Steps between C-alpha positions, in 0.01 A plus 500: 500500500219753448479550876877556516479754217224684687714496814789654306273773362383573855857525622603725210216735586578491871880571472573645160186694410371639830715774650456349849325201649160541666295275726292356214792413273699360792210279612439374146870438459515290817198292388654456156834394646334243732298360210811492276705308760224243514488475118874455470482191725284330233656242274321666205738797518820417313832586660625783287705813563190721487339290771811548714472878467131492574562290814763745619260789432224331706735422785603866517155581633594310823683817595176696460309243707755516782483883500118510485447232766752659737339840467153349551607318820652821642189705430239235596655384826675825586832326527771715652828473313824597673653642181209639295737692271694182415180299438325764284817541296531121455137466382548782252827356370333164448239668284779676307677165453178346369463778245859476379494121472172508312610769255825311422330168456229648279772653290665159469165359376470784245860444377430128468185570306711724268749219444226247430340737241807615310773247578320173585780269375802704585394566856392148588822429688438811713133433580566206731354414841854505647567853374155622621561361847850653512366832389219500752743403776731787410213744498386387847854519643567853360161639609523350849849646535353836398225453758761436769687812402180706510426358845847596624447850366165534680662384828767762451251773443303396811812488717645825365210698654608399848878467442751780460597596147859385544406172667720207392181304422389766255841518339510121474169479311566812289602299193197267508281807526655652188472162320130477593432849367676408175303178470169679553583746222624215275187286564276796413677553168512127433124477563432765236738324255335163558158647425631646173677178398195284578269730300742485208532125512125433497454770233742310277338165579148633435583643159706199410207268567260738321713491185500120507 
């Protein structure tokens, strides 16, 4: 459990403290996720809701691995890609999806820690493995739907440079483009809000434990 706590601290620093990911934090995060996935396979780790969230958090780094390996293959072997705009947008959207999934799952862990600290008995029926799996599944579905919408928007932008302004294709994808712009603004504001909420939660937990 100490290793899992260290992993959570690493992820909090990577996604909720640092303004943007860098090569060092990304590499450490990938190593930590690989180690965490191995630990979670052990029989010593009890099946609890927190473990479910941590497992989902570690699996989110698969998106980073896919993006990093794909970019490395293209650069190392000088692979020619027919649609470079589509591929580069997809890799960037995978990184965005990883960030959003990680921030939401980390916030779920923080909220669960808040319930355990202040409402341990009353919240017991909420802190179940079934609810944690359902919550993680919903987060993945929503974020991957967001990723798909972002990808459609990037395809639209790439095609609009070579297509007429009044092209039926552009008009057809006009609504998804507006929705993607709205989601990007919303995710930015939500990211700021999640940082504030997480700081407040751990501030309350820290002083509550200190008073005890």
